[in-house]
N, C-alpha and C positions, 0 to 999 in steps of 0.2 A: 770858430769861437762864438759867433753870433747865433748859429744854430744850436749850440750847446746851451746857451743862455735861454733861448726860446723853450727848449725841451725842459730845462730845469724850472722855468716859470710855469709851464703847463702842468708839470707834476705837482708843484706847490698848490696851484689852483684846484687840481683834482683832489688833492689831499684835503684841502680846505672844504671842498664840497662834500666829500665823504664824511668828514668830521661834523660838518653842519647837519647832514642827514642823520647821523648817529645821535647827535644832541636832540634833534627834533623827536626821533623815535623814543629816546630815553624820557623826554618830557611827556610825550603822549602816554607812555607806559606808566610814568609816575603819576600823571594827572588822572589816568583812568584805571590805575591799578586796583582801586577800591570799588570800582563799578561792578555791580552785580548783574550777571546776565539774566535775561528773562526766564530761561529754563531753570537756572539755579534758584531764582526767587520763588518760582512756583513750587519747587521741591522743598525749600526751606519753610515756606508758608503752609505746606501740606495741601496744596491745591493740585488736583490731578488734571492733566490735560483733558479737555472736554471730549467725550466719546459718545456719539449718538447711539441710542438703543434702537433696535429694529424689531417691530412686531412681526412674528412669523405669519405666513399664510396658513390657513387651515388646510389640512390634508384629508382626503377622503373622496368617496364617490359622489357624483352629482346627485343632489336631492331633488326629486320630482314630486312635490306635494300634491295632494288632492284638495282642490279648493272647494269651499262651501258655496252656498247659493249666491252669496254676495261677491264671490270671486276671490276671497281671502282664505288663507290657510294658517293655522296656528304653527308658529315656528319655534318659539321659546316661551317658557312659562316659569314663574316663581310663585311664592306665596302671595305677593302683592301685585305682580305685573304679568301681562301676557303680550308677546309681540306677534303680530300677524303680518303676512306678506301676500301680496297679489302677484302670483307667479308670472302672469302675462306682462304686467306693467312694471313690476318690482316695487310698486308703492308699498309703504308699510303703514301699520297702525298699531299704536300701543294702548292697551286697556289698563287703566288703574283699577285693580280689583277692589281697592278700598272704597271706591265711590262708584265704580261702574263707568266712569268717564272715559271716552275714547278720543285719543289724540291721533290725528291723521297726518301723514307726510304731505298730503296734497288736498286741494279743495274737493269737497263732496260733489256729487252730481247736481245736487240742488244749488250749490254755490256756483258751479260752472254754467248752469242754465242762464244765469243773468250776466255772464261775461260778454264783453264786446270785443276783446282782443282776438286776433286771428293769427294764423300761420305759426311761426316759431314761438311767439309769446304764448300762444295757447298750448303748444306742445310742451313748452317749459313748465307750464302750470300743472301738467300731468306727470311730471318726472321727479324722482327723488334727488336729482342733481342737475346742474347745468355746467357743462365743461366747455370752457373757452380755449381754443387752440390757435396756434400761429404756424406759419411755414418756417423752416430752418434753412431753406436753400432758395436760390433764385430771387426774383423780384418780389416786391410786396410782402416782405417778411413781417411787417407790422400789422397787416390786415388780420383782424380777429374774426373767427367764425365759431359757432357753437354747436355742440352735440348734446343730446339728451337721451333718455331711455326709450323715447318713442321713435328713434331713428329706425327706418324700416329694415336696415341691414345689421342692426346691433345684435351681437351674440352674447347672451347672458347665461351664466352658470351659477347655480346655487349649491352651496355646501353647508350642511348642518352638522355641528359637532357638539360635544358636551359643553364646550366653551361659548359657542355662539353661532350666529348665522353669517355666512359670507356670500356676497353677490359680486361676481366678477363680470366686467363688461369688456367686450372687444369690438372695435370698429374697424373691420378689415380694410375698407377702402382708404382709411386714413392711417392704418397700421398703428393705431393707438389703443391702449387698454389701461384699465385701472380697476381697483377693487374697493368695495365698502364692506366693513365688518360691523355687525351689531352684537352687543352683549348686554344682557340684563344685569343690573346691579341691585343691591338692597334698597337704593333710593330711586332707581329709574333705569336709564339706558345710556350706554356708551356707543358712540358711532365713530368709526375710525377709517381713515384712508391709509393703509400701510404702504410705505414707499416701495417695499419689495413687490407690490402688485402693479406698479406703474410700468407700462410698456410703451416705448417710443422707438419704433423700428424703421420708420421711413423719414419722409421730409417734413413731417408735422410734429409739433411739440406742444405739451400742455402749458397753457398760460395761467389760468386760474380754474378753480372748481368751486361752485356754489354748492355747499353740502346741505341737503334737506332745506332748500330755500323757502318752501311753503309749509313747513311743519307748523301746524296750529294756526294757519292763516285765518284771519277773522274779518268780518264785515264791519262797516261803520255803525251799524245798528246795534251791535253787541255792547255789553257792559264790560269795559276792561281797558287795557292799555299795553303798549310795548315798553319794556325797560331797556335803555341803552346806557353804556358807561360814559356818559358825557359829563366831564368834571366829576363831582361827587356822585352823580347819578341823574338820569333824566327820564321823564315819562312822556310817551307819545300817546295821547288819549284817542280812543276810537271815535268819540262823539264830537271832536273838535272840527269846526268848519275851517277848511284850508283854502288859501288863496290860489293854489295851483302854481306857486312859484318855486316850490321845493323840488330839488333833484334827488330827494331822499337823503338818508343818513348813511354814509359809507366812509369809514375812517379806519386807518390802520392802528392796530394795537401798539401802544408805546410811541406812536407818532410815525410820520412818513420816514422812509429810509433816507437818512441824511446824505449818504454817499452818492445818491442818484441825483445828478444835477437836473434831471427832468422834473424833479419834485420842487425845485427852488421857487418856481413861479407860484406854487400853491403854499409853500411853507411860510409865506408872509401872512397867511390868514390868522386873524386873532381867534385862537381856539385853545381849549385845554386838551392836550393829548390824552388819549385813553391810558389810564394807569392800571387797569386790571381787565383781563379778557373775559368779560361776562356779558350775557344778554338774557332777556327773559320776556315772558308774555303772561298776562292775566286775562282769563276769559271767565267772567262771572265768578263762581266760587272755586275755580280751578286755575292752576298756574304752573309754569315751569321756570326753573333757573338753569341756564346752560353756561358751562365754563369750558374754555378751550384749554384742555389739559396737556396736549402735545402740539408743538408747532404754532402755538398762539402768537408768538412774536412775528410770524410771517403770515399774518392773516388780517383781513378787514372784518369789522363787524358792520353789518348792513341792515337797514330797516327801510321799508318802502311804504308809502301811503297809497291809497286807492287812486287810480287815474294815471299812474306812472308806468307800471308794467302789468298791472291787473286791476281788478276792482276791489282788491283786498289789502288789508294790512298784513305785512309779513316781516320777519326778522330772522337772520341767519348769519353764518360765517362764510366769508369769501376767502378761500384758501389761495394764497399767492405762491406760485411755483417759479415764475419768472417775472422780471420787471422790464418795462420799456424805458429806454434811456436815450439821451442825446450824445452824439459823438461828432467830432470834427475830423474830416479827412486831412485838413491842413489848417493853419492859423487863419488863412484868408477865407476859407470856405465856410458857408453857412452850416450850422449844425444839422445833422441828419438823425432821424429816429432809427433805433435798432432795438432788438429784443435780446435779453440776456441768453447766452448760449447754454450754459450749464444750469441744470435744474437744481433748485434747492432740495436737497435729498434728505428730507426729514418726514417722519410719520406725522399725521394730522389726526387729532382726536378731540371730540367734543362730548362732554358728559352732561346729560339732562337729568335734573332732579325735579320730581313732580310734587306739587304742593296742593293742598286743598283747605277749605274752610277758612279759619282766621289767618292761616299762613299764606293764603293765596293773594299776595300783594308784594310790593317792593320790600317791606320789612321782612316778610317771610323769605323772600329771595336772598336778602342780605344775610339773614341768619343761616340759610342753607349754604351760602358761599363761605361764611365763617366756619361752619361745620366742616366743609370741604378742606379749608386751609388748616384747621387744627388736626383733622384726620391724616392729612398728608405731610404734616410737619412744617407747613409753610407759615404757621403762627406758633410762636413758642408759648411757654406757660403764661398765665395771666399775671399782670402787674401786682406788686405788693401794695396793700393799702398804705396811705400816707396820712400824717397828721395835718400837714399843710400842702397845698397844691404847689408843684414846682413852677417857677418862673424862669424861662430861658433868657438869660441876659447875653446878648451878642455885643461884643465890644470891638470897635474898629481901631486897630493900632495905627494904621495909616496906609499909604500907598505911594507909588512913584509918579512923577510927572517928568515930561521932557521939555527942556528949555535950552535954547542956544546949543543944541546938539549934545547936551549933557543930561544925565539921569540924576534926579534929585528925589530923595525920599521925604515925604511930608508926614511928619508924625502928628497924630491927633489924640492919641492916648498911650502914654508910656505905661510900663508895667506898674510903677509906683502909683500913677494916676488911676489905673484900673483898680488897685486896692482901695483907693479913696472912694471910687464910685460904689463898689460893693459895700463898703462900710456904711456909706450914706444910705443905701437902700435897706440895709439891715436895721439901721436906726429908724427907718420909716415903717418898719414892721413886716418887711418881706422876709419870711422865715425859712423859705426853701428855694435857694438859688442854684441854678446851673449856669456856668459861665462858658461862653464860646468866644475865643479870641481870634480875630481876623488880622491879616496883614503883618504877621509876625516874621515872615520870611525876609531874607536879605534882599533889600530893595523891593519889598512887596512881591507882586506877581510879575515883575519885569522878566525874570527868567526862572520859571518854576522847575527847571532841571538843575538849578544851582541855588537851592533855597537856604543853605547854611553858609555862614553862621547866622544865628538869629539877629535881626536888625539891631545894629548898635545904637541908633538914635532912640530906640524904645527902652534901652537899658541892657541889651544883649542877653546872653545866656544866664549870667549871674542874676540879673534882675528878674528874668523869667522864673528861675528856680525859687527866688525869694517870694515872688507873687504866688506861685503854686503852693509853696510850703505854707504861706500864710492862709491861703484858702483851705488847705487840707485841715488846718487846725480848727477851722470853722465848719468842717464837714461839708465843704463846697467843692464839687467836681469842676475841673477846668479842662475843656476840650479845645483843640486847635482846629480851625477850618483850613481846608486845603483842596487843591485841584490837581489831580494826577492824570487828567484826561487830555486837556487842550494844551498844546505847546506852541509858543510863538517862534516860528522858524527864523525870523529875522534877528531875534535876540538870544536864541539858545544855540549851544554847540551840539545839541542832540540832532542827529540827521533824520529828517523826515523820510528819506529814501528807504532806509532800513528799519525805521521805527514807527512810521506812520501807516495807518490803515489805507487801503486802496479802494477806489470806486469800481464800478462795473467795468469800466474801460481799462482797469488794472493800473491806472496812474495814481500816484499818491493824492489822496483827497486833501485839498488845501482851501480854506475859506478865509479870505482877506489876510493871508500870510500865516494863518494858524493851521496846524494839522492835529489830528487826533491820534494819540499814541495807541499802539496795539495793546490790547488788554494785558498781555503778559508783561510788556514794558511798564504799563501802569502799575502792575504788582511789584515789579522790581524797584521802581521809584518809591512807592509807598512803603515797601518792606524796609528799605534803608532809612526812610524818614521815621518810621515807627520805632526802629531800634534807637535812634537818637532821642526821640521824644520820650521814650520810656525812661531814659536816663535822667531826665529833668522832672519826671513825675506827672506828665500829661496823662489824663484819664481817658482820653478818647479822641477821635477825629470826626469832624463833620465833613463828609465827602461831598464835594461839588460834582455834579453831572452823573455820578454813578447811579443815583436813584431816579434819574429823569430822562436818560437817553441811552438807547442801545443802537447797534448798527451791525451791518455785515462788514467783513474784510475780504475783498475779492483779490487776495494774494495769488500770484501765478502758481504757487505751490498747491493751492486748493482753497475753496471758500470757507472762511470761518463765519458761521451764521450768527444771527442775533441771539439765538439760544446758547451758542458757545460763549458769546460775550457775557450773557447773564450768568452762566456757570462760573466764569472766572471772577466776576464781580462779587458773586455770592460768597465765593471762597475767600476773597480779600476782606469782606466785611466780617466773616467768621474769625479770620486770623486777627483782625484788629480788636475785636471783642475779647478774644482769648488773651491777647498780649497786653493791651492797655486797660481793658475793662468795659469799654463801650464803643459803639460805632453808630453814627447818625448820617442821614442823607437828606437831600432836598426832594420835595414832591412825593417821594415814596411809592414809586411803581411797585406793584405787588410782589415782584420777585425779591425785593429787599426786606419784606416784612419779617421774615424769620430771623434775620441777623441784625435788625435795627432796633435801637433803644429809643430813638427820637426822630421824628420826621418834621423838618422845617418847611413851611410853605405848602402844606397839604392842600390839594385843590378843594375849594369850597364854592366856586361859582361855575355856572354852566358856560357853554360857548355861544349861547343865544342863537342856536340853529333855528331855522324856520320850523323844523320838525318837532323840536322839543317844547312841550307845553309847560312842564313843571320840573323844578330842580329839587332833588331829595337827597338826604344824607346816607345813601346806600353804603359807600365806602367807609364812612365813619362808623356806621353800625357794625360793619364787619371787623373793624380794627379796635374800637374802643374797649379798654380794659386789658389790651394786649400790648399796644404800642402807644407811647406818648406822642402827641402831635400838636403843632400850632399852625395858625394861618398866617396872614400878613402881620408884620411887626406893628405893635400898637402905636408907634410914633410915625409910621409911614403909610397909614391908611388913606384911602380916598374919601371914604365916608366913615368918620370916626365911630359914631354911635351904632350904625347899622352893622358894620363889620364886627364891632365888639359883641353885639347881640347874636350875630351869626356864630361866633365862637362859643358863646354860651349854649345856644341851641344845639350845636353839633358836637359838643363835648370836648372842645380844644382847650389847651393850656395857654397861658399868656406868654408873650415874648416881646422884647423891646430891643432895638438896635441903637446903641448909644456911643457917644464919644465924650472925652473930657473937654476938648476944645470945641470952638464953634465949627460946625460942619462946612462952613464956607472955605475953610482951609483946603478941603479936599475937592473943590469944585472942578479942577482940571486934572483930576486923577480918575482911575476907574472906580473909585469909591464915591464919585460925584452924585450917585443916586441917593445918598444920605442928605436929603434937603433940610432935615431938622432932626438933629441927634444930640445936641449939647445937653448933657445929663441934668444940669440944674433946672433947665426949662421944663423937664418932664417928671420931676420927682413927685409933684402933687398928683398928676394924672396916674402915674404908676401905682402910687399908694391907694388911690381910689379904686382902680381896676383890680388890683391884687386882692383887695378886701372882697370884691364881688366874686372873683374866681375862687377865692379860698373858701367862700361859703359853700362851695360844691366839692370840697376836698374829699368828702366821704364817698363821692361817686367816681373818683379818679380810676380806681381799679375794677370798677363794675362794668359788666356788659350792658349795652343798650338793648332793651327788649321790645320797645315800640316807639313809633314816631307818628304823630297825628297832626293833620292840618285842621285846626278848629275853626278858622275863618281865613279870610284873605290876608290878615295881618297877625294872626295868633297861631302859634305852633307849640305842641307839647312833646317833650322827649321823656321816655319812661325808662327807668333803670331796674336792675335785678331786684333790689329791695322794695320796689314799688314806688320810689320817689319820682315825682313828675316835676319837670322844669318847664314852665310855661313862659314863652317869650312873646311879648306884644310889641311889634314893630311900629304900631300906631302911636302908643304912649311912650315908646322907647324904654320899656321896663321889662323885668322878668320877676317871676315869683317861684318859690320852691314849695311844693306840697309833699311833705314827708310821707313815705310809705309805711306799711305795717311792719316791715322788717328793718326800718331805719333806726 
């Protein structure tokens, strides 16, 4: 009898466990039943899975040219350009037939005669590339060695076709090989390293390749400068006396690879990440602009002063094929250095556009880059003229704070209060407002995987609809700000193991408890959010992080490159514009320009590198008239007057970040950066600044055609209709000189 009771009790317990499991499964299905898979999200948003294109190798018999007396033979020719190659050294030279100017891949014999470097450095100076390689087996896998075209055992093969010239290199002792292709274009020259031409057949692997590192190299006695994409743009002048403390300028396009923990020690540097993959050089009345057209996201832009690796100034792209990283054998062991096993399997291409006369300078380079962007569809049509300049009004609804193990939302601006702020600004004469509302999610950004319903303490969905409806009657667009990239693993139910990107060691990348969602998961979260925001009339999204950060995902199934991330983000921006009407980003890396209506926080300051002598508005010249952009918000500046004048000089639009209540309420939230945002305190300043910006409304949709430094404190920006805006930082004023077409 006792045994029967035990068995009956056991059966009841088992039945209870089974029922409990079923209930849990039903709850999971119920709670996640409306979750959209990343694959379906990409399909619904019309975003194709990124697929890398591969440039084919040229087929044909080896070409054996007859060199002229100077050792060079003509390889390619067009109406405006001719490409020559030195068969023995494979150095190249490009002649601009329009002027007769000759650009050489390497220093001339006259320049080399004054060189003091010896050995490998001297051999590098005579080579059109410098290849750095590492071992893949045995000890010392992080020791780097270099190869160049002057290696005594290198085997080079030339193939010439109607498309271009191909030079293939094989280093038999290292069982390494790669190929460079040259093609003439209507504007200059394309130089490519096709991934199909890379051979790694032994225990050595390519780490980086410096492509044409000494192309156009110049002496300090020449008139000119190097252009680097530092912040808005930076000049390195040949005639500047240097203290000898610089290690050169070498920085990765779009910033260091975030998932590589080996970069963390450097990522704390105060610098502006490169937002666009461009470099250039001016030599007297001739110049070139070079843009990394393929694989630029996995490359450094480098510039070197005399005395570092040669006696010359030079600028080039350093193509990254593998990264060095740190890994731990165990939790107790010190981290060890290792090199990435799998090569980044993408083509690399740089296009050089040659300039002369008045265009031989940073303005001409910026216009050439703008032309490239419009020709390739990376910039959409020009903006439409406006009667009044737009002011971007950022409104902080609020955010959460943690106290006594509880989450509490601190409201600073409800939706009805936001209506009050807008009406107050319109009464002050602000006639063209664009509103961006922050902190609208349930509990703010506490759990950005669970952002709905709209925060009740702000008024909830009903109040949001009323606010947007009221704004629409005033012809005012309302965007919502959101972050679909970073997820707090401690507060979210979204699993980082299956949804987070992975570092080189293939573990989920986590920074202080936060992980970065895979781009496809980002699209899935954004897609569902866009569907709901569309219902309440939101006119667009200001995306956090998408316009300022890219990364690899070293998933065990295969590397998703930074270029793959860019492709997915570009598709998301396009879908957002199509569905809601507009898409906006922070910082505005160039890959977002095509699908972006507004850029917040566009870089306008340099990184103050030892190498950079002068900051110039290169990026603004390229973008103005196509994309609306602002700098720092007017109420959050460090230097109120100087930063206001910089916005005038660089063609920015005004923006302010306001709250209804005193910003001290938000001190212990992630919105604590709003140290002064209470709208009543800023009404007078906003009115004054808006009147100043609005005096330039006729220039809003125009391209910038020139920028001049008149003196140390006076600068002039010239627009298409001839209007000149002259900013004087000494007197803290600006004047407008109308052009003939104004």
